N, C-alpha and C positions, 0 to 999 in steps of 0.2 A: 583649306587650312585645317590641320589636324586639331581635333577637339581635345581639351584637357579633361582627364578623368580624375576627380579629386580622390585623394588617399583617405581611407577611413582607418583611424588608429584604433587600437584595442580599447582605449579609454572612451573614444567616441562611440564605438560599437556597444560598450557596456551601458553608456548613457541612453542609447536608443532601445536596448533590450529591456532594461529595468522597468520602464513604464508599462511595457507590454506584459511583463510578468506580474506587476502589481495589479493591472487591470484584470488579468485572468484570475488571479487569486481572489480579487474582490467579487468577480462574477460567480465563482464557485462558492464563496462564502455567502453570497446572497441567495443562491439557489438551494444550498444545503438545508436551511431551516424549513423551506417549503416542501422539500422532498421528505424530510423527517415527519412533518405534520401530516402529509398525505398518507404515509405509511402508518402513522399513529392513528389517524382517523379510521383507516381500514381495519386495524386491529381492534379499535374501540367498537366499531360496528359489529365485528364478529363476536366480540365479548358480549355485547348487548343482546345479540340474537341468541346466544347460547345461555344467557342468564334468565331464569324465570322472573316473572313480574314481581317487583318488590325487592329483588336482589340487587347485587352490584354495589354502587356507592364506592366508599374508600377501599373496600376489599377488591373490587373489580379494577380500580385504578392501580392498586399495588400489584395485582396479577399482570396487568398490562405492562407496567414498568419492569417487572421481573422478566417478562418474556422478551422485551426489547433489549434489556441488559444481556440476556442469554444470547440473543441473535448477534449482538455486536462482537461476541467472542467466536462466532462461527464463520469461517471464511466463505462458506457456500450457503449461507442462510438466504432465504428469499426476502432480502431487505436491500432497498436502494440506499446507498450511503456514499459520501464523498469525504473520506478521511484526508486531512492535511497533516503530514508528518515532517517536522523540522528536525534536522540533525546538524550538530556542530562538531567538527573534529579539530583538535588543536595540536600544536607542536609537531607539525609535519615538516620533515626534512631539516637541513642545516639552518634554514631561515626561521624555523619554528612557526611555520605558516598556519593559517586557519582555512578551513574549508566548510562552507555552508551548503546543505542540500535540503531542498524542499520537494518532497514527493507528494504530488496530487494523485490520489488513488481512487478514482471512481469505481464503484462496484454496482453493476446493473444486472438483475436477474430477469429471465424470460421464462414463461411457462410454455413448454412445448406440448405436453399432455397433462392429464390429471396425475400421472405418476412420475413425470420427468421434468426437470428444470435445466436451463442453460444459464450459467452465471459467468459474466465477463468481469475480469479484474484487470485493470490497466494501471500501470505505474508511469507517471509523467514526471521526470525529474528536472528541476531547475537548480542550477549549480552556480555558486561563486567560489572560486578557488584562488587563494593567494599563491604566488610563486614559491615553491618549496626551497629554492636556492636564491642567494643574493643576486640581484640584477636580472632575474627571470621575469617572465610575463604573467601577470594576473589574467585569469580567464573567467568568463561568466556567460551564462545563457542556458539553452535547453540541452539536455542530455539525450541519450538513446531511450526510446520508449519500449517497455516490455508489456505485452498483453497476453493474458491467459484466458482460456475458455474451458469451463468445467461442466461436463454433463453429469448431473447429480440426481439421484432419486428424491422424490418429494418427501418421503418418509424414511426414518432410520431403519436399519436392519432389525431383525428379531432380537439381536443382542444389544441394540442401541447404538450401533456404529453409524456414523455419517461419512459419506465419501463422495468424491468427485474425480473424474479423469478427463483429459482432453489435451489439446495442443497448446504450446506457448510460442510466441513469436517475438523476435527482436527486430525493431525498426531502426535504421540508421538516420535518426531524426536530429542528431546533435547539431547545434548551430556553430560549433567550433570543433576542429578535428582533435583538439586536446580533450574534449568532453565526451567523446564516443569512439566506438570501434570502427565506424565506417563500413559495417558489414550487416547484411541481412542474415537473420538466423531463425531457426525453428527447432522444435523438439517436443518431447512429451512432458506433461505435468500431472501431478496427482496430489490429493489431500485426503487424509483419514483422521477422524477425530471422534471423541465421545464426550458427552456432557451428562454429568450426574451429580446431584446434591451440591450445586454451586461450582463444581470442578469442570474445567474444560481441558482436555489434553489430546495431543495428536501430532501429526507430522505433515508438513507441506514440502514438496520436492519438485524439482524440474531439472532437465538437462537441455542445453541449447548448443547446437552446432551451427556454425556459419556455412552458408551455401552460395553466397554471392557478395559482391562489394568490391572495394578498391583493392587491387592486387598487392599494392605496396604495404598494406596493413596486415598484421598478424591474424591468422585464423582464430576463430572463437570455438572453444569446446569447454564448457563450464557446467559443473554440477552444483545445484543449490539445494541445501538441506536446512529445513527450519523445524526442528522439534519444539513444541511449545506446551506450556502448562499454565493455567490461571485459575484463580479462585475468586468468585464474586460473592460478597457478603449480602446480608438482607437489606443493607442500606445502599446497595448498588455500587459499592467500592470494589474495584477489581485489582488484584495483585497478580502480576504476570512475569514469567521468566521464559526466555527463548534464546536460541542462537540462530543467526542468519549466516550459516557456514557456506562458503563457496570454495570449490576446488577447481583450479585452472589446470586442465590436462595438458595444455600446450607448454606451460612453464613449470608444471609439477609443483604447484604451490597452493597451500591452504590459507584461507583467511577465516578465522573463527571468532567473531565478536559475540560476547555474552551480554544480552540485554535484560535489564530489570526495569519494570514500569509499574506505576500505580495510576489508576484511572478512576474518575468519579462521574457518574451519570447524574445530571441535574436538569432543572428547568429554569430558563431565563425568559421572562415575559411569556410563559406558557409554552416555550419552545424546548423540546428535549435535546440536550447536547451532551457530549462526553468530552471531558478534559483529561489529558494524560500527560504525565511527566515521568521521565526515566533517565537512565544512564547506561553506558556501554563500555566494555573493556575487552581487549583482545586476549584470548586464551588459547592454549594449545599451539601446535606448530604453525608457522607462517612461511 
């Protein structure tokens, strides 16, 4: 007798995926304070060893906080962090739909030698997108993961520049074909920045070509450019401006969002965290 295979609707799939997403976010949120504390303890120990007997105190704590705030603006700093970035887009398509994107972005550095570090930056997107047209299908789940590897010197150059270069990879990890390209991709990535008197400015860039995947889907050839500038005050408030510009070489199309954010580093229950709020708008050709 043939067995009956139950049909899983989009609504049922969404109900199954959402608890997994919530559990993962909860796990990351639980781990992040412990990671921050471990890094803070290491910095405190270094500060203690470098401070003569009788020194330190409030001044040492302020120096430590300032150094942590500075590292948070450096994409290739030797700092373990797990940023959670929430993005809402509104008025999409004729249905004026909403799209929510949660990027879980763990950054993990590795010391290769006394002079060189390897920094991994991973973007894991969780997406819920309403149908942009009436009668369409809402989608939700995991998107395609992008992972970058930066080989970076431990110390800045003689002119104060910080840099890192390496490969970037695109993984076809989307849980729904509407949420990803269904292609494997790879290419080069690089970052250059300088930090001086509270200012951080530089450029993060990559290019990804697809090399394998489902033949029925379009090839991927995209350039990503992110010029950025930020200023951190003495009270560890950071004002930042950047673009996350993407050029699609297959469709000859630019997407140029301009992002403005303000962030505040603070301690809750002795745990250092940074809260950030911002907005974005499209500018330039699309």
